[in-house]
N, C-alpha and C positions, 0 to 999 in steps of 0.2 A: 297251783289252780285258780286265786285270787287273780292273780296278776294275768295270766293266760283269759282269764274270761270279762275282766276289763278290757284287754287288747281286742279282745272279738266283738263287745259289744260297741267298742268307739269308731272299729273300721267298719260295722255295720251299720253305725248312725253317720258316719262321714260319708260312705257309698252313699244313703241314700237325701244325700242334698243333689238334687238335681243340676246342674249347671246349665243345662238349655234351659230350664223354665226360671230360672233365675236372674239369668241373662237376657233372654226373652222379654222378664219382667221391667229391667231396669232399663234396656234401649225403646223399649215402648214396642215392641215386633209382638207379633201373634203368637199367643201358647203354643207349642210346635206339636203338642196333644192333639189338635181339632186343627191343622193345617199340615199339608203335603201329605209325608207317609204317614202323620200322628204319632213319630216316634218322638221322644225327646231324647236324640243327639246330633251332636255336631255336623253331622252333614244334610242332617231336616233342617237346620237351622240356618243353615247356607241355601239350602232352595228357596225357602221363606222369607229371610232376611233383607232381601230387596237393596238398596243400595247400604245397609250397615252389615250385610250378609259376611263379609269377609271376616272384618274383626271380631263379629258375634259370635261367628263360625271356630276362629281363633282362642277368642276367652275360654266358649266353651268344651271346644279340644282338652286345652291345658288343665282346666276344671276336671274333668273328667279321669286326666291321666292320675293328677294330681291326687285323686281319693283313691287311686292304688300303691303311689308310691308311697305318700306319708304314714299309712298303719303300718307297711311293712319296714320302713326305717325304722320308726318308734317301736316296731317288736326286736328289729335287732339293735336297739340303744340298749333295749333292756334284758339283754341276751338272752332272748328266747332262744327255745330248742326249735327242729326242723318241724316237728309236728305243730307245734303252737305258731311256728311261721305259717304254716298250711292250713290253718283255721284260719289264723286273721286272713291271709289274700281270701278266701272261697268266703269270709264274712265281708269284707269290702266289695267284692262281686256281686253276690247276691244284694247287695246295698244298693247297690249302680240298678241291676237289675227289677227289683221288688222294693223301691224306697215307701217306706215309713211315713215320712213325709207328707207323700204326694200322691195318697192313695194306694200303693204299689204299682203303679205305673210307670215304671224305668225304661233303660234305653236298652240298647239290644249286647253291649259291652265288649266291644273293639278295642275302645280306647284304656278302658278301665283293667281290663286285661292284661295289654300292655305294660299302665299303669303297676300292677302286681309284677310282672316281670321286671320291670328296670331296679324296682323297689328290693324284690329280692335279690339279685346280684345285675348288675348292668349288662353285662356281656349275652344273658339271657333274653333282655330285652331286646338290645343291639342286633342282636342274629334272627328276631323273630320280625322286627324292624324292618330287618333287611330283607328279609323274604319276601316280606309283602311289599315292599318298593318293588325287587326284582318283578314280581307276577302281575304286579298294576303296570309295570312298565311296558312287561310284553304283548299281555291279555288289555289292559285297561279299563275292569271291571272288581270295583271297590269289594263287592260282598265275596268273590270268588279269592280275591288277597288275603281278603281277611279269613276267610272257610280255610283257604291252603294254611297259611300263618301260622295257624291256631291249629291245625290239625298236626301238622308236625312239629307246635310247642313241646309236647311231652317227650320226643327224642331228643332236642335240642335242651332238655332238661337234666336228661339222663346223661347224655352227651358231657355237659358241662358241672354240673352238680347232682349227682346218683343216689339222690336220698329217697327212699320211699317216698316219704310222705309227701315228701316234693313232688314226687313223677306223682302220686294221687291225686297234688293239688291240682295240677296243669290239669290232667284230664280230665276232673270235674269241673272245671271252668270251659276248656274245650268242647264237652258234653253240652253242658245249659246253653253255651253261644252258638251252638248248632241247633239247640233248641228253637231259641229266639231266633233262627235266622232262616226258619221252615219256609216264609214265604217267597226270601232271596234262593232259595234252593229250588224251590219248584220252578221260578222264572227263568233261572241258568239250565236246568232239565228241559224247559221249551224252549231258552233260547231267547227269553223275553228281557232278562234283567239288563240295566240301564247301564252304558259305559262310562267311563270317567270324561269329563267334559261334552255329554250331551246334553241336552236340552233335558230341564228336570221333568217334563211332562212323559221323558220316555219310563220314570218311576222310580221307585225307589232303589238307591242299590245301599251298599250296609252301613250303618249307622254306631255309632258312638252308644 
């Protein structure tokens, strides 16, 4: 129990390290919480980063994914049971959404959720990423790609690792991610959501 508690706490604290805010501070970019979509995620960093946009967004994306991967790998290394793995994954994700170090104002969770999936078992992450890429290629709407891939993720977990605790973890991640994408869902329903490659002023897309 103590080991599980330590893993969960460590996962939440690591998830609370906002890659977007730190990268923007180091690279002299505006605070992503006050510019663009006001979301501390890789997409908004790309939107506001100017000449430094691509490298800044790439580092942010990698950092957000690692916040999900590393706690899961640590839990695996300590022989954590499925329930402990599930709690660690949820803690890392919640840390990203509600970071204690940054006033509980976090991102929308796509990259961190994907990191949790890769850290849990890489085929789960690979299938989810493939769904995202397929939908993005066909429809060119990033938020819709994220929503579709995460909506199918519980089924992916059920097919690849049918452990109730892990399916439950993914259901929690998917539910929270949909809640964080409420504004994107409203834009999708109105046909106003921005497309991949379109100008930034067309509106915010899915954030990490």
